[in-house]
N, C-alpha and C positions, 0 to 999 in steps of 0.2 A: 504494500500500500504506500502511495506517495506521501511525502511529508505534508502536502497541502490537504490531502484527504484525511490523514490522521488528525491534523489540526482541526479541520472542519468537524470531524466526528467528536473529538474530545471537547471542543468548545461549543457544540451545538446547544443553543439555549442561553448562551452568554451574550450580554449586550455587545454589539460589534465594536464600539470604541474601546472597550476593555480588552477584547480578544486581540486587537491589533497591537497591544502593548507587549505581547509575549511571543517568543519564538520557541516552540517545543523542541526539546533535544533528545532525551532518552527516557524510555519507560523504566521507572525505578521499582515499581511493584504493582501487583494486581491481586484482588481478593474479592470476597463476597460483597464488600463495601463499595468497590469500584476500582479506581486505579490512581497511581501517582506518577507524575512525569516531572523530570527536571526541565526547566525552561529558563530563558534569559529575558531580562527587561532592561530598561535604561540604567538600572542601578546594579546589575550583576545577575548572578544565578540564583534561582529560587526553586522550590518544589511546590507543585500544584497538585492538590488532592481533589479528585472529582468523586463525590459521594453520590452513587446512583440511587434513584428511587427512594429518597430519604423519608418519605412520608407513608411508606407501606405499613409501618408498625409504630405505635406510640413510643414503645420502649427505645427503639433505635433512634427515633427523631429526638427524644429527650437526651439521648447520649450525645448527639451532635450539638444540641443546644447547650448542654452542660459544658462541653469543651470550649465552645465559642465564648460563653460567659466567663468561665474561670480564667482562660488565657488572656482575656481582655483586662483582667484585674491584677495580674501578676507579671513581674518582670525580673528575670535573672539570667545571667550569661550561660547557665547550664540547663536552662529550660527553653524548649522550643518557643518561637515567637510567631504569632500570626501577623503577616504583613498586610493581607487584604482578604476580603471575601467578595468575590466577583458578583456584580449585580446581574440578575437574569433579565432576559428580554421581556418576559411577562411575569409580573408579580402575582397575578391571579392563578397562573397555571404551571409555574415551574415545579419540577420534581427532583432536580439534581442541585447539588451545592458544590461550588468550587472554592476551596480554601487555599490561599497562598501562604506557604511557610518559608522559614529559613531553609536553605538547602544544606543538607549534611550527607556525606558520601554513602554511608551504609549504617546498619544497626549491628548491635552485638550478636544477635542471632546469626547473621550472615558471617560476621567475623569469626565466631567460634566454630562455625561449620566449614570455614575455609582451611587452607593448608598453612595459614600464617601462624607463627609463634610470637609470643610476647615475652618481654623481660620483666623482672620484678618491678623496675621503675615504671614501665608502662602500666602495670596493674595497679601500682600505688597511685599513679596520677589519675587513672580512670576512677578508682575508688574514692579518692578525695573529691572529685568533681560530683559524683553521684551523691555523696554524703552532704556536700555543701548545698546541693539542690534540695535535698530532703530537709536539711536544717532550715532553709528559707521557706519551703512549703509549710513545714510544721509551725514556723513562727507566724505564718499567715493563716493558721488554723485550717490548713488544707491537707487531707490525706490523699495520696495518689491512688492507692488500692489496686493498682494493676501493674506493678513494677515487674518487669520481666525483660529478658535480653532483647526481644523485638521492640520494646519501647524505650530502649537506650540507644540513641543515635551517636555515631562516632565518626570522625573524619580521619584522614591519614596521619594527622598529628596527635591522634588520640584525644582530641577535644570532644567533650561529651555534651549532649543536650537530651534531657528527658522529654518524651513526647507522649501523646495519647492520654488525654485527661477525660475521656468519655465516661469513666467509672469513678472519677475522683469525687470527693465530698468536701463541702465547706461546713464548718461547725460554728454555731454562735458561741458567744463568750461563756455562757452558763454551761452548755453541754460540753464544751471543750474542757472547762475546769472540772466538771464531774468526771470525765474520762481520765484526765490526768491524775485526779485524786484517787481514782480507782487503781490506776497503775502504781501510784505511790503506796497505796495500802497493800498491794501485793508484795512490795519490797519489805514492808513492815506489817505482816499479817495480823489480823485480829481473830481470836478464836471464834469458831462458828456460833458458840452459845451467846456471844455478845453481838452478833449480827442480826439485824431485823430480817424477817422472812422475805421482804421485798427487796432488800439491799438498797433501798432508797431509789429504785429505778422505776420510772413510769413508762407507760406504753409509748410515749413519744420516742424514746430511745430505740425501742424495738422497730418502730416504723422507719426511723432514719437509717438504721444500720442493717442493710440487707446483707445476705451471706453469699450470694452468687457474685463474687467479686473478681478475683484474679484467676488466670489460668491455673488449674488445680495444682500443677507442679510447684508453683511459687506461693501457694496459699498457706497462710499461717494457721497453726493448729486451732487457735481460738475461733477462727472463722468456721472451721469444720465442726467445732463443738457448739456452734450457735451462741457464742458469747459476745458481749459488747467488745468492741475493739478500739484500739488506741494507735498512737504513732508506732507502736511496736510491730504492727503488721508490715509496715514498709521496711523495717529493719530485717525481719525474717526474709522477705523477698530479696532484699539486697544480699543477705547471706547466701541464698541459693544462687544468685548471679555470681557472687564472688567465687564460689566453688568452681563454677564453669570457667571463670577467668583463670583460676589456678591450673586448670587442665591444659591451658595454652602455653604454660612454661615448658621449655625443652626438658628441664630437670624433672617434670612430672612424669615423663616417659609415656604420655598419652599421644598416640598418633592422631592426625587430624580427623580420621574417620572413627576414632574411639571416644571422642568427647561426648558426654551426655549430661542430662540434667541430674541433679542430686537426688530428687524425689520423683521419679517418673511413675506416678500412680495412675490407676485406671478408673477410679471412682472416688466418691467422697462419702462412702458409708461411714456413719449411719444416717447421712442426710437424705439422699434421694437415690438409692441404688435401683437399677433396673432388675427385672426378674433374674436375668442371667448373672448379674453381679451379686445378688443375694445368694445364688447357688455356688458362686466361685469361691476359691480359697481365700481366707481372710488376708493372706499376705498380699493380695492384689488391691486391697482398698488403700486409699491415700494415707489414712492414719497409720496403718501398719507398715507402709513403705517408709514413713517418717520414723516410726519406732524401731525399725530394723537398723537404723543408723544411730539415733540418739538414745535408744533404749526406751522401754515403757516407763512412764512416770510412776513414781512410788507414792505420790500423795504427801501430805493431805491435799485435798482438792477444794479447799475453802473458797478459792477465787472463782470456781466454776459455779454459776448460779443455778443451772438446771440439774435437778436431781437425777434425771435419766442419763445425763452425760457423765455425772460422777459415778453412777452405777456401771455404766459401760466401761469406763476406764478401770474401775476396781476389779472388774471381771476378766480383764485381759490376762493371758498367760504372760508371765514375766519374760522380758527379753533384755539381755545386757547390751549396753551401748557398744557400738563398733568404734574403736579408736579411729579418729579421722585420718590419720596417716595411712591406715590400712585401706582406705578408699582409693589410694594411688598404688600403682605397681610397686612390687617389692624393691625394685632397683631405683625407684625415684629418690630424689634428694630434696625434699621440700623444706623450706625454711620454717623453723619451729614457730617463730612469731606470726607467720601467716596462718598456721594451723590454729594458734591461740586466738587470733583475730576472728577466724571463721567460727570457732567454737562458741564464742560469746554471743554471736548472732543467732545461734541455733538452740537457745534455751527454750524448752517447752513452755514454761510459764512466762507470760509477757513481762511481768515485773522483774524477772531475773535476766531478761535479754539486754544485751548491750544497747545503750542509747546512742543517738547520733553524736552527741557531744563526747561521750566516752570513746566511741569508735575513732573520732578525729584525733583524740589524744593518745591512741594506742601506739605502743612502740613500733608496730609494723609500719606506721606512717612517719616515723621519726625523720627519715631522710627528706621529707617534705615539710618539716616543721616550720620552715620559714616561708611557706606559701602565704600569699595574701589572705587575710581572714575573710571568710565568706560574708555575703550580704544577708541581713535579716530584713524581713518585711517591716516597713515603717509602721504598719498597723495591720491587724487581721483583716482578711477579706470579709466584707459584709455578707452575712448569711442570706440577706435578701437577694444576693447575686443569683442564688438558685431557689428563688421563691416558688418555683413550680414543683419542687421535689415532693411536697407533702400535701398536694391538692389533687383532686381527681380531674386532672387536666386532659382535655381532648385534643385530638390531632389538629383540628383547625386552630386551636389556641397555640399549640407548639409551633405550628407553621407561622403564625403571626409573630411570635417571639423570635424565631429564626430570621424572619424578614426584618425585624427591628435591628438585629445584629448586622445584617447586610447593610441597612441604612446607616448604621453607625460608621462602618468602614467607608461607605460612599461619602459621608460627610467629612470624615478625616482625610479622604483622598482630595476632596475639594479644598479643604483648608491647606493641605500640603502644597497643592498646585498654586494656590494664591500666594503662599509664603515663598515658594520657589520663584514665582514671577516677580515678587517684590525684591528678592535678593538679586535677581538678574538685572532688574531695573536700577538698583543701587549701584551695581558693578558698572553698568553702562554710564551712569551719571558721574562716577568718580573720575578723578584726574590723577592717575598713578604717577605721572612724571612731574607733578607739581612739588617743588622742594619745600615751600613753606605752606602749610595748610591754610586755606582761606575759609572764612565764614561763609556759609551758603547764603545766597540772596533770599529775599522774602518768599518768592515762589517756590524755590527749592526747599527751603525750610518747611513751608506749608505742606509740600508733597510728602516729605519724610515724616512729618507729624501725623499725617493721615494714614501713612503706611503703618506707623507704630500703633495708632489707635485701632486699625483694622486687625493687626496681629493680636493685640490684647483682646479684642472682641472674639476673635477666633479661639483663643485660649480658653476664654470663659465658656464659649459654646461647647468646646470639646469636653471640658470638665463636667458640664451639665449632662452630657450623654453617658458619662461613665457610671 
């Protein structure tokens, strides 16, 4: 298929003036959601994600809206940035959405599956960036909830950007504090006899915290056990990713075709097994795959709110933990501090799991101790950003909200074009060869004053849309 035909097919439904801005280059990925292409515009290379038939299901449409909303309110060098959302030709009948992102060469899933090897320094640098991104997100009261190799983008310099916020959640101040207090209480447990039967948790928490979150291989145990979750779930997921990064070390003795996930389970029993899974050996369910590595927990299980889950764990046959070094070939020469680093993120109980701050201070990352301290959010993301989460919202309403996001980027594009025009005009008006600066005459001063006022008005308008 010719380049022009590919472009016509990819951009079918986009407003023509926006389509002309981009030159398609290479297909980066395809899936059930649609496709992603690299493209170039006047400012460089970008990635354009076309999401097909986005309004077929409310759940998927909300996922798109969630990502658009959250990424509009956060900004960090190791988190993907939305540059634009292209305006459709028809606001009343559009079915696809085109989102323009920063371009990054590939993702960790592809890197791990490649024949490439990494050094310890590479892994340390990737790890620090992921942790700094998580530290920022958590300071903004955002949980990613879907951290996995495919959602960690990386370029040829090992610079990282976390992507795909379709399953992320924003928590209000009260709920965030409740969850963090819960995590702290796990570090300093209270006897069951002193806990109230409800544990102080209302139904609001249950509604907010769905359990179908991450790809099962990277899912923290508390999600499988239907517990409330905290920032610790992202740390478990990072631990799973970190193991796969270690398999890329030459000294791990894993060949490119031998690298695999740490917990490749096939179900999430006891949550929702199929009939076949109910009949299959227990070793095939996700919890038992986890316990084959970290061992069965010995209790007490005071932190687990559901009685049936406590009973399930208590009834398990005991399994001793597998030393993490034994997960690598016998001839491997893995650095011990890397194994210690991994071990802290794989604690079964969330309150005993390594925190982001402790991970960044771990001796494994000592060689990067002088890296610039990461950014924290100036303030938490307003929970109203995802005001659609706990209402019985219908597809037409989701569609309207997605269109509002498209309008936001259209307005920002207009403001940017006006600003660029003003800068170009100022450059044209300037006299670079003049040795002694001269005061502008009245007309010139008036023009510059109007440009400043227009710019200030544009800033105010942009803030009102946020």
